[in-house]
C-alpha positions in Angstrom: 21.8 16.9 -21.1 21.7 13.5 -22.9 22.9 11.8 -19.7 20.2 13.6 -17.6 17.6 12.7 -20.2 18.7 9.1 -20.2 18.7 8.9 -16.4 15.2 10.4 -16.3 13.9 7.8 -18.7 15.5 5.1 -16.6 13.9 6.4 -13.4 10.5 6.5 -15.2 10.9 2.9 -16.4 11.9 1.7 -13.0 8.9 3.4 -11.5 6.6 1.8 -14.0 8.1 -1.6 -13.3 7.5 -1.3 -9.6 10.2 1.0 -8.3 11.2 0.3 -4.7 9.4 -3.0 -3.8 10.3 -2.6 -0.1 8.0 0.4 0.3 4.9 -0.5 -1.6 1.3 0.3 -0.9 -0.5 -2.5 0.9 -2.6 -3.4 -2.1 0.6 -4.0 -4.1 2.1 -6.2 -1.4 -1.0 -8.3 -1.5 -1.1 -8.4 -5.3 2.5 -9.7 -5.4 1.7 -12.2 -2.6 -1.2 -13.5 -4.7 0.7 -13.9 -8.0 0.8 -17.6 -9.1 -0.4 -18.5 -5.6 -2.7 -21.5 -6.0 -3.8 -21.9 -2.4 -5.4 -18.5 -1.7 -9.1 -18.8 -2.2 -10.2 -15.4 -1.0 -8.6 -12.0 -0.5 -9.5 -8.4 -0.1 -9.5 -5.4 2.3 -11.4 -4.0 5.2 -11.4 -0.3 5.9 -11.5 -0.6 9.7 -11.0 3.1 10.5 -13.7 4.3 8.1 -16.1 1.7 9.5 -15.4 2.8 13.0 -15.9 6.5 12.1 -19.3 5.6 10.4 -20.3 3.9 13.7 -19.6 7.1 15.5 -17.9 5.0 18.2 -16.2 7.9 19.9 -19.6 9.2 21.2 -20.3 5.9 23.1 -19.5 6.7 26.8 -16.6 4.6 28.3 -16.5 2.1 25.4 -15.8 4.8 22.8 -13.1 6.3 25.0 -11.4 2.9 25.4 -11.4 2.2 21.7 -10.2 5.7 20.9 -7.3 5.3 23.4 -6.2 2.0 21.8 -6.2 3.5 18.4 -4.3 6.5 19.5 -1.7 4.2 21.1 -1.2 2.5 17.7 -1.1 5.6 15.5 2.6 6.2 16.0 3.4 2.7 14.8 0.6 1.6 12.5 -1.2 3.7 9.8 -4.7 3.2 11.0 -6.1 5.1 8.1 -4.9 2.4 5.6 -7.3 -0.5 5.1 -6.2 -3.9 6.4 -5.6 -6.3 3.4 -6.0 -10.0 3.8 -5.7 -13.4 2.1 -7.4 -16.7 3.1 -5.8 -20.0 2.1 -7.8 -23.1 1.4 -9.0 -25.7 2.0 -11.7 -24.4 4.3 -12.7 -26.6 7.3 -16.3 -27.7 7.8 -16.9 -24.7 10.2 -15.7 -22.3 7.5 -12.3 -21.7 8.9 -9.5 -21.2 6.3 -6.3 -23.2 6.4 -4.3 -20.0 7.0 -5.2 -16.4 7.2 -2.8 -13.5 6.3 -3.3 -9.9 7.2 -1.2 -7.0 5.8 -1.0 -3.7 7.6 1.0 -0.5 7.0 3.7 0.2 9.5 4.7 3.8 10.1 7.9 3.0 12.1 9.2 -0.5 12.7 11.2 0.6 15.7 8.2 2.4 17.2 6.1 -0.7 16.6 8.7 -3.0 18.3 8.7 -0.7 21.4 4.9 -0.6 21.5 4.6 -4.3 21.3 7.3 -5.0 23.9 5.5 -2.5 26.2 2.4 -4.6 25.8 4.2 -7.8 26.8 5.1 -9.4 23.4 8.4 -11.2 23.0 9.9 -9.9 19.8 12.8 -11.6 17.9 14.9 -9.4 15.7 16.6 -10.9 12.6 18.4 -8.2 10.6 15.8 -5.5 9.7 12.9 -7.9 10.4 11.0 -8.5 13.6 9.1 -11.7 14.5 6.7 -13.1 17.1 4.9 -16.4 17.4 2.6 -17.7 20.0 0.0 -20.5 19.7 -2.0 -20.1 16.5 -0.9 -16.5 15.9 2.4 -15.2 14.4 3.5 -12.0 12.8 6.5 -10.3 11.3 7.2 -6.7 10.4 9.8 -4.6 8.6 10.0 -1.1 7.2 6.4 -0.3 6.2 4.8 -3.7 6.3 3.4 -6.0 9.1 2.1 -9.5 8.2 -0.1 -11.2 10.7 -0.7 -14.9 10.3 -3.3 -17.2 12.0 -3.3 -21.0 11.5 -4.8 -23.9 13.5 -2.4 -26.4 15.0 1.4 -26.2 15.3 3.3 -24.2 12.7 6.6 -22.4 12.3 5.4 -18.8 12.4 8.7 -17.2 11.7 9.2 -19.4 8.6 5.7 -18.5 7.2 6.2 -14.8 7.8 9.7 -14.9 6.1 8.2 -16.7 3.1 5.4 -14.1 2.9 8.0 -11.3 3.0 9.8 -13.0 0.0 6.5 -13.2 -2.0 5.4 -9.6 -1.4 8.6 -8.3 -3.1 7.8 -10.0 -6.5 5.8 -8.8 -9.5 2.2 -7.7 -9.3 -0.5 -10.1 -10.3 -2.2 -7.6 -12.6 -5.4 -8.4 -14.4 -8.5 -9.2 -12.4 -6.7 -9.4 -9.1 -5.5 -5.8 -9.3 -8.9 -4.8 -10.5 -10.5 -6.2 -7.4 -7.9 -4.7 -5.1 -8.6 -1.3 -6.6 -12.3 -1.5 -5.9 -13.8 1.0 -3.5 -15.8 -0.1 -0.5 -15.8 -0.5 3.3 -15.2 -4.2 2.7 -13.9 -5.7 -0.5 -13.6 -9.4 -1.1 -12.3 -11.3 -4.1 -13.0 -15.0 -4.5 -10.7 -17.0 -6.7 -12.9 -19.7 -8.3 -10.0 -21.6 -9.8 -8.2 -21.9 -6.4 -11.5 -22.7 -4.7 -11.9 -25.7 -7.0 -8.2 -26.6 -6.7 -8.3 -26.7 -2.9 -11.8 -28.1 -2.3 -12.5 -31.6 -1.0 -15.8 -32.3 -2.8 -17.3 -34.9 -5.1 -15.8 -33.0 -8.0 -12.8 -35.1 -7.4 -14.9 -38.1 -8.5 -15.2 -36.8 -12.0 -13.3 -38.4 -14.8 -9.8 -37.0 -15.5 -11.2 -35.6 -18.8 -14.1 -33.8 -17.1 -11.8 -32.5 -14.3 -9.5 -31.1 -16.9 -12.4 -29.5 -18.7 -13.7 -28.0 -15.4 -10.3 -26.7 -14.5 -10.1 -25.0 -17.9 -13.6 -23.5 -17.4 -12.8 -21.9 -14.1 -9.3 -20.6 -15.0 -9.0 -16.9 -14.3 -12.5 -16.7 -12.8 -13.2 -14.4 -9.9 -16.1 -13.0 -8.0 -15.7 -9.5 -6.6 -17.8 -8.4 -3.6 -18.0 -4.9 -2.2 -19.9 -3.8 0.9 -20.8 -0.1 1.3 -22.2 1.2 4.6 -24.1 4.4 3.6 -26.5 6.8 5.1 -29.8 5.0 5.4 -28.7 1.8 3.7 -26.1 -1.0 3.3 -25.3 -2.2 -0.2 -23.5 -5.4 -1.1 -22.6 -5.8 -4.7 -20.9 -8.7 -6.5 -19.4 -8.8 -10.0 -18.7 -12.0 -11.9 -15.2 -11.6 -13.5 -15.4 -14.8 -15.4 -13.6 -16.3 -18.4 -15.3 -16.1 -21.8 -16.0 -19.8 -21.6 -17.6 -19.5 -18.2 -19.7 -16.6 -19.4 -21.1 -18.7 -22.2 -22.3 -21.2 -19.5 -24.3 -18.7 -17.5 -28.0 -19.4 -17.6 -29.9 -16.4 -16.2 -32.4 -14.6 -18.4 -33.7 -11.1 -18.2 -37.1 -9.5 -18.8 -37.3 -5.7 -18.7 -41.1 -6.1 -18.6 -41.1 -8.4 -15.6 -43.6 -10.7 -17.3 -43.8 -13.1 -14.4 -45.3 -10.4 -12.3 -48.4 -10.3 -14.5 -49.3 -13.8 -13.3 -49.0 -12.9 -9.6 -52.4 -11.3 -9.1 -53.1 -8.1 -7.2 -52.5 -6.7 -3.7 -49.6 -5.2 -1.8 -46.9 -7.8 -1.5 -44.7 -8.0 1.6 -42.4 -10.7 0.4 -41.6 -11.7 -3.2 -39.4 -14.2 -5.0 -39.0 -14.7 -8.8 -36.7 -16.6 -11.1 -36.1 -16.5 -14.9 -33.4 -18.8 -16.1 -32.5 -21.1 -19.0 -33.2 -24.5 -17.6 -31.6 -26.3 -20.5 -28.3 -24.5 -20.0 -28.4 -25.1 -16.2 -29.3 -28.8 -16.8 -26.4 -29.2 -19.3 -24.0 -27.8 -16.8 -25.2 -30.1 -14.0 -25.1 -33.1 -16.3 -21.6 -32.5 -17.3 -19.9 -31.5 -14.0 -22.3 -32.7 -11.3 -24.2 -35.7 -12.8 -25.4 -37.0 -9.4 -26.9 -33.7 -8.2 -30.5 -34.2 -9.5 -30.7 -37.8 -8.5 -29.4 -37.0 -5.0 -31.9 -34.1 -4.7 -34.8 -36.4 -5.9 -33.8 -39.1 -3.3 -33.7 -36.5 -0.5 -37.2 -35.2 -1.4 -38.7 -38.7 -2.0 -40.7 -40.6 -4.5 -42.8 -37.7 -6.1 -39.6 -35.9 -7.1 -38.2 -39.0 -8.7 -41.4 -39.6 -10.6 -41.4 -35.9 -11.7 -37.8 -36.2 -13.1 -38.8 -39.3 -15.0 -41.7 -37.4 -16.5 -39.3 -34.8 -17.8 -37.7 -37.5 -20.0 -34.1 -37.1 -21.2 -34.2 -33.3 -20.5 -35.2 -34.0 -16.8 -35.9 -30.6 -15.2 -35.7 -28.8 -18.6 -38.5 -31.0 -19.8 -40.7 -30.0 -16.9 -40.2 -26.3 -16.2 -39.4 -23.2 -18.3 -37.4 -21.4 -15.5 -40.1 -18.8 -14.7 -41.3 -18.9 -11.1 -42.9 -16.2 -9.0 -44.2 -16.2 -5.4 -45.6 -13.2 -3.4 -47.0 -13.0 0.1 -49.7 -10.3 0.2 -51.8 -8.7 2.9 -52.6 -5.5 4.7 -51.7 -4.7 8.3 -54.6 -4.6 10.7 -54.8 -2.8 14.0 -51.6 -3.2 15.9 -49.5 -3.7 12.8 -50.0 -7.4 12.4 -51.4 -9.1 9.3 -52.8 -12.4 8.0 -50.8 -13.3 4.9 -52.1 -14.7 1.6 -50.1 -16.3 -1.2 -50.0 -15.9 -4.9 -47.7 -18.0 -7.0 -46.8 -19.0 -10.5 -44.7 -21.9 -12.0 -44.0 -21.9 -15.7 -44.1 -25.4 -17.3 -43.0 -27.2 -20.5 -45.1 -29.7 -22.3 -43.7 -32.7 -20.4 -44.7 -30.9 -17.2 -48.3 -30.3 -18.2 -49.7 -33.6 -17.0 -47.9 -33.2 -13.7 -49.3 -29.6 -13.4 -52.8 -31.0 -14.1 -52.5 -33.4 -11.2 -51.2 -30.7 -8.9 -54.1 -28.4 -9.9 -56.5 -31.1 -8.8 -54.8 -31.1 -5.4 -54.8 -27.2 -5.2 -58.4 -26.8 -6.2 -59.6 -28.0 -2.8 -57.8 -25.4 -0.8 -57.1 -22.4 -3.0 -59.5 -19.5 -4.0 -58.5 -19.8 -7.6 -56.2 -22.0 -9.7 -55.4 -21.4 -13.4 -53.5 -23.7 -15.7 -52.7 -23.1 -19.3 -50.0 -24.2 -21.8 -47.4 -22.0 -20.2 -47.8 -22.5 -16.5 -49.8 -22.9 -13.3 -51.0 -20.0 -11.1 -52.8 -20.2 -7.8 -54.2 -17.7 -5.2 -55.2 -18.4 -1.6 -57.6 -15.4 -1.4 -60.2 -14.2 -3.9 -59.2 -10.6 -2.9 -55.9 -11.0 -4.8 -56.7 -12.9 -8.0 -56.0 -11.2 -11.3 -58.4 -8.4 -12.3 -58.4 -6.6 -15.6 -57.0 -3.1 -15.2 -55.3 -3.9 -11.8 -51.8 -5.1 -11.1 -49.6 -6.1 -8.2 -48.4 -3.0 -6.3 -44.7 -3.5 -6.0 -43.3 -1.6 -3.0 -41.2 1.6 -3.6 -37.5 0.6 -3.9 -38.3 -2.9 -5.1 -39.3 -2.0 -8.7 -36.7 -4.4 -10.2 -38.7 -7.4 -9.0 -39.0 -10.0 -11.8 -36.7 -8.2 -14.3 -33.6 -10.2 -13.7 -32.6 -13.9 -13.4 -33.3 -14.0 -9.7 -35.0 -11.3 -7.7 -36.5 -11.1 -4.2 -37.6 -8.5 -1.7 -39.0 -8.2 1.8 -41.0 -5.1 2.8 -41.4 -4.3 6.5 -42.8 -0.8 6.0 -45.9 -0.3 8.0 -45.6 -3.5 10.0 -45.1 -3.6 13.8 -42.1 -5.9 13.9 -41.8 -5.7 17.7 -44.8 -8.0 18.1 -42.4 -10.9 17.2 -40.4 -10.3 20.3 -36.9 -10.7 18.8 -34.0 -10.8 21.2 -30.4 -9.6 21.2 -28.9 -8.9 17.8 -32.1 -10.2 16.2 -33.6 -6.7 17.0 -31.5 -5.3 14.1 -34.4 -6.3 12.0 -36.4 -3.5 13.5 -34.1 -1.1 11.6 -35.0 -2.4 8.2 -37.6 -0.8 6.0 -37.1 -3.2 3.1 -34.5 -5.5 1.5 -34.1 -6.2 -2.2 -31.9 -8.7 -4.0 -31.2 -9.0 -7.7 -28.9 -11.4 -9.6 -28.0 -11.8 -13.3 -25.1 -13.3 -15.3 -22.9 -10.3 -14.4 -23.4 -10.3 -10.6 -25.8 -9.4 -7.9 -27.0 -6.5 -5.6 -28.3 -6.7 -2.1 -29.8 -3.5 -0.6 -30.8 -3.2 3.1 -32.8 0.0 3.4 -33.1 1.4 6.9 -36.2 3.2 8.2 -33.9 6.1 9.3 -32.6 7.5 6.0 -30.3 10.1 7.6 -27.9 8.3 10.0 -25.3 5.9 8.6 -26.5 2.4 8.8 -23.4 1.4 10.8 -24.2 3.9 13.5 -27.8 2.6 13.7 -26.5 -1.0 14.1 -24.0 0.0 16.8 -26.7 1.9 18.7 -29.0 -1.1 18.8 -26.1 -3.4 19.9 -24.9 -1.0 22.6 -28.4 -0.7 24.0 -28.8 -4.4 24.1 -25.5 -4.8 25.9 -26.5 -2.1 28.4 -29.8 -3.9 29.1 -28.0 -7.1 29.8 -25.4 -5.5 32.1 -27.8 -4.2 34.7 -26.6 -1.4 36.9 -23.7 -0.4 34.6 -23.8 2.7 32.4 -22.3 2.2 28.9 
């Protein structure tokens, strides 16, 4: 009994330490691949099968049958119900292409997969229990329950890269924030490694002094941004979470206001588009001064003389001496017959004392063309139409679903409800805008949320998108039923 008990404890300990590292779940393979890897800038997973099901692709005549047949042909070799995990190595090219892309897929049977690929015309090289193929900028290797697909521009040794990847996936898990991101639920999950992004980037950050580069490297250590996309009935939701270090969190400069005070300066009416900010300009300025000292001067030079004079007026604090970080803009108006509208604009810019004289000069310019302009010690507000100026007892009618406007560090919305968007004659995939009822965006120090709300609240948004694209394709291919 003692021996059985000791053996049971040993089994439990081995399981806790990773157990059989040759038959791991895909997320664990990727976690091990990422451990101590300083070149991977982004990683995550895409649930292809779930996305396809949400698109209801099988109901599309001909095309749906072709896709279904291809998937069925892979099901004996690849577990199509497991998300595809990926890793992108930096540096990224100017066109956004990563240096190297890795994809990790679950294999049901290596022998079956080999036979399937040979049948499809692939030359497969076998080395022990591993299989390899390389051609052009694509290579892959597979063994037991894992396939690793690699794409890379230019000439490279595909078998060598695949073999090195196999060695890495058998190591210890990354743990911490990496495993937290890989356990997130969503149709698409992306983790961005800020430390590796900085380490592989070719930017003017390299021009900083050795002391400041060391400080920045310490600041971004163990910093990640997690993004999840969820395709739901009637909406698509993209959420990000800032998984930062304690030091980086101290540097974040967004403020919040549960009362949305900036909205009170934006007059009345029914806004169609809104944008508002609320941030600590001093903290933002301090960060730029320390790690990107040329940013403000370059920005001023690109805008021209007035911007340079404005920064000079701000004194030593530059922007922080001019603005208090509170800005709000809304486009208001009511649809007329046919669903079109003539837009009007209400806006507000909060100023500090050094910006007061500049605001006074700007007021003089605005007085000639605006219905009303108001300047006080806190800011400048202006309205293009007398119909939408502030009135006691009235307020801006924020659209349903956009109630968070003005409450976080950065908020925005676009409301298409009631508008005839077809009058703009969009073409191709641009017609997807016809599906949207409204869009909202919110950002604070912890992350952000983007919601695209569809006019059809019942069908999955992915199906709605596919229906539009298929119809567009059918219209382009005249005489062919799709």
